[in-house]
N, C-alpha and C positions, 0 to 999 in steps of 0.2 A: 072256448079255445082250450086246447089241452096243455099248452105250454105255460111255464112260469116265466113271465116277462120280467127279468131282473133289471133290465136297462131299457130305456126308451129315449131316442134322440129325436127331438122335434124336427119334422120334415122341413118346416120352413127355415129353421136355423141352419140345417145342413145345406139346403138349397142356396141360402144367402151367402154362406161361406164359399160354396162352389162358384157362385157368380163373381164374388170378389176375386177369387183365385183365377177365374177366366180372364178378367180384365188384366191381371198381372201377367198371365202367360201370353196374352195377345200382344203386350207391349214388349216382351223380351223372352225369346225362346231360351229355355234352360233355367228360367227363374224358378225359385222354390214355390211350391203351392202352399195353400193355407195350412198353417200349423195350429192345431187345437191345444197345444201345450201338453202338460202332463196327462197320461192316460186317465180316462174316466171309467169308473166301474169297479171291477173286482180288485182286491188287494193283491200285492205281490208283484214282483218285477216280471216283465215279459220273459218268456222262456228262450234264452239264448238268442234273442233278437229275432225270433220267428214272427212273421206277419201274415195276415190274411188280407187279400185285396178283393174288393167287391165293386163291380162296375154298375153305375147307376143307369146307364143307357137312357139318360134324359134327353128327349128330342130338342130341348132348348139349350142344352149344354152338357155333354157327357162328362163324367168325372169318375174318379176312383176313390172310394172310401177305404182308407188304410187303417187296419185294426192291429193292435198289439195282441199277440197270443200269449196268455199267461200260463204259468206252470200247471194250473189246474184245467187248462183247455178253454177257459172262458176268454172272451174278447173284450177289448175296450177301444173305442174310436180314438185314433191318434191324429189323423190328417184327412183333409179332403183335397184331392189333386185333380184339377180339370185336365182333360185330355186335349183340349184345343179343337175338338170336333163336336159333332152332334150325334146323339143317339138316334135309333130308328125303331120302327115297329112294323113287323110283317103283317100283311093284310089278314084280318079276322083273328089275329092272335089275341088271347085273353090273359093268360098268366105268363107266357113265354114270348116276349116281344121280338126277340131275335130268332127264337125257335132253332137254336144251335148249341153246340158244345165247342169249347176252346175259343170263345170270343175274347177271352182275356188269358194270356199265357205268360208265365214267368220262366225265364231261362237262368238256371243257377250258375252256369259257366260265365256268362257275360254280366249277370246280375241286372239284366234288362227285363222290363215288363212291356208286353205288346198288347195294345187295345184297339179293337175295331171301332170305327165311328160310322155306323150304318147309315145315318142320316146325312152325312156329308161326304161319303165315299172316300174315306181316308183311314190311315193306320197311324196310331200314335206310338212313339217309342219313349219310355220313361226309365230313368235310372233309379235303382233302389239302393245305391251306395250311400252309406250314412243313414241317419234316422229319417231323412226327408226324401220323399219321392219327388223327382225332378223331371219335368217335361223337356225332352231333348229334341224331338222332331215330330212333325206331322207331315205325312207323305201320301200321295194318291195311292189308292188301293188297286188302280188299274181297271176297275169296272164299277158296277153298281151294287149297292147294299152289301158291303163286306160283313160277313157274320162269323168267320172262323179263321184262325191263324195257326200255322205249324212251324216249329223251330227244330233244326237239327244242326248242331255245331254253329257255323256262321251262315247257314242257309235258312232262309225264311220264305214260306209260301203263304199267301193270303187267298181265301176263298171268297169270291163275290157271288152272291146268291141271286141277284136280279138278272132279268133277260135270259140269255143263253147259258149263263153261269160260266165263270172263268176261274182259273187258278193262275197266279202271277208270282214270280220269284224275285228275291232280293238277296244281297249279300250284306252281312254286318261288317262294317269297316269303321273302326274307331268310334264305336258306340252310335253309329248312324246306319241307316239302310240305304244301299245303292241298288237301283233297279238292275235286274239281270236281263240284258237285251235278248229279245226273242224267246223269253221264257213263258209267255202267256199261252195257256191252252184252254180251248172252249170245251164245255161239257155237253154242248148240243141240246140244251134244255129249251123250253118255251115258256118261261116264267114272265110274270109282269114285274114291274118295279114300283113300289116294293112287292116282293113275291108273296103269294098265298102261303100261309105258315106251314101247311102240310106238304107243299111242293118244293119249298126252298131247300137246297142241299144243306145237310145238317152239320157236317164236320169235315175238316181236312186234317190229316196227320201223317207223320212219317212212321215207317216201320222202325223198330229199335236200332237196326244197323244203318238206317238212312238210305237204303237202296230202293225203297218204294215209297210212293206218296199215295195215300188212300183218301177217297172222297165218298161220302154217303149222299145219295140223291133223294132219300125219302120217297114220297109218293110220286115225284116227277117221273121216275123210271123204275122205282123199286130195285135199285141196284147199288153195288159197291164198285166204284171205278178205281182201278189200280194203275198208276203210271210208274214206269221204271225211271229211276234217277241215275244219270251218269256221273262220272267223277268230277265234272265241272258244274254240276247242279242243274243241268237242263233235263227236262222230262222227255219221255217218249212222245212221238207225235200224237198218238192216240192211246187211250187207256185200254187195259183188259177189263171187260165188264163182266161182273158176276151178278146174275139175276137173283133177287130175293122177293119173288112175286107176292104181293099182298101184305108183306110184313113191315113195310115202311122203315127200312134201316136208317137209324137216326144218328147214333154215336157209338164209339168203340174205345176199348182199352186193349193193350197187348199184354198177354200173360208172360211170366218168366220162361215158359217153354216155347214161346214164340207164336202162340195162337192169337188170333184176333177175336176178342170177346165183344159181341155187338148187341146193343140194346134195340129192340124192335117194338115200337108202340102199337103196331097193328094187332098182334096177339098178346101184347104186354108180356114180352118174353126176352130171354137171352139166347143167343145163337152163336156158336163158335165156328171159326174157319181156320184152316191152315194155309200156309204159303207153299205152293208147289215149286218144284225146281224150275219149271217153265215160267214162273212169275205170275201165276194165276192164283186165285183163292179156291180152296176146296172145302165144302161143308163137312164139318166133323160131327155135329151133334143133332142137327135139326133144332127147331125152336122149343125152348123149355119155358112155358108160361109161369108167371108168378101169381096169377089169380087176382091181380090188381088192375088198375086202369092207367094206360098210357105210360109204360116204361120207356123213357126217352134218354135219360142221362145216365152215365155209368162211370165209376172210378174204382180204383183198387186201393185197399188199405189193409195191411197186415195179412196179405194173402187172400183176402175176401174181396168180392166184387159187389159194390153197392149200386143199386139202381133207384133213381128217383121216379116215382109214379105221380105225374102231374094231376091225373084225374081222380086219384083216391087219397091224395095228401099223405103219402107214406113212403118209406124206403124199404126195399127188399134186399136181402143178402144172398149171395151165391158163393159156392166154391167151384173151381174149375180144376179137374184132375189133369195130370200130366199128358193124358191122351186127348184132352180137350173136351171132356164131358162135363157140362154144368149141372149143378144140383143145388136146390134150395137149402138154406141153413135153417134148421129147426122144423117144427111141424107145419108152419104156414109160410115161412120165408120172410115174413114181415119183421124187420129189425126195429123199426120205430115209426111212429106217426109224427107228422110235421104240421107246421102252420099251413095256411091255405096256399096251394099252388106250388108244391115242391118241384123245383126245376134243377138248375145246375148245382153241382156239388164238388167238393175238393177235400182231400185229406191233408193233414198237417205233414210237414216234411219228415217227421219221424213215424208217421202212419198211425199215431195213437189217438188222434182226434179227427172227427169228420164234421164238416161244415156244409149245411144244405141251405141254399137260397129258397125262400118262399116268395114267389113272384107276385102273387095276389096280395099277400099280407105285407109285403115290403119288409121282410125280416130275414135274418140269418139264424138258423137253428144250430145249436152246438151239441155234439155228442162225443162221448168217449168210446173208442173202439175196444171192446173186450177181447180176450184171447180166444173165446169161442165164437166170435163173429157177431155176438149180440151188441147192441148199442145202449149206452147209458145216457139219459137225457141230462144235459148240463144247463139248459136254459135257452134263451133266445135274445138276440139283439133286434129290437123293433124300431119303427119310426124311420126306416130308410127310404120309404116311398115305393108304392107299387110300381112294377115294371123293371126292377133291378134284374140284370142278367149278365153273367160272366163272373167267375170266381177263380182265384189262384192263390197259392200259398208259397211262402219262402222259408 
């Protein structure tokens, strides 16, 4: 293993704490989850209260591992917070049991954390106010196998990957979700439940201005589906479909210039799109391969776009020009190697650190983001249990 494992938390201990917290949450909604006391690990106080949230996706009881982010970018486990639901596993998945991006989302405005429970078809709402994560609500996702959630203002949409695939809307009212009547839209897919991991839709997300909702369908239809969002939060009856044949569009981020930067595991590449005045997507670049295997997850930090390659256990770095042209950083584009099964990733709120989940290893790898886009290895938090998926920062 290439990483220096500075800290290791026994899987059995974390699981036991999660089970204890589950019993507490089941008896009283809003009760605090398990507190591990003072942070364990690196010295120094957490950096301005920043935290990293990691979803266990455990089929016997989903939970959120809460880490303090220290000034040096290293993490220490602070709390294990059960979600009140069950994790899930897509059929034939190996390192990425949800096979999606944005299964765990933090909203800085409301200071709420939203977590999907794919095994129990629910969505959990947790408050991050104070030092303790608190479970506020568990609500039906409206379909089967929820795997991604999108938030814009007080509007929330959850993506259900099983069966025909659906997106369903909610309003945030007093720290709770209220279903938006008539908001559900079918994607018209033909998946099983649980879905096959290559066919399950990969991500739902809003455009920066909230006027569009985008869904990637991966190998089901090899397309990006774009719904218009009206002022009341309802979607257009049907989406505008942009085909991306053979590329398996998985996940995306939006650039400051308003382009959609898409990770495609088919060619292991990044592909950019622009939003047309008519509400459709227009290809800007074609696919730019990174020469690795299975580029699925993507996030932005300090103006660079980092892609996790699940099949080659590494992270690639790209720049995207104002006209939407992607280019690899450095001679190879490989910014770092990771523990086994690099999957979901998230940058710290100040963009200076990058945290990468290693689904097979059950670890979170820590990196500092340098000004030239390179990554400096800070270490790894191990012992979290294989199958973790979903990561967010505050």
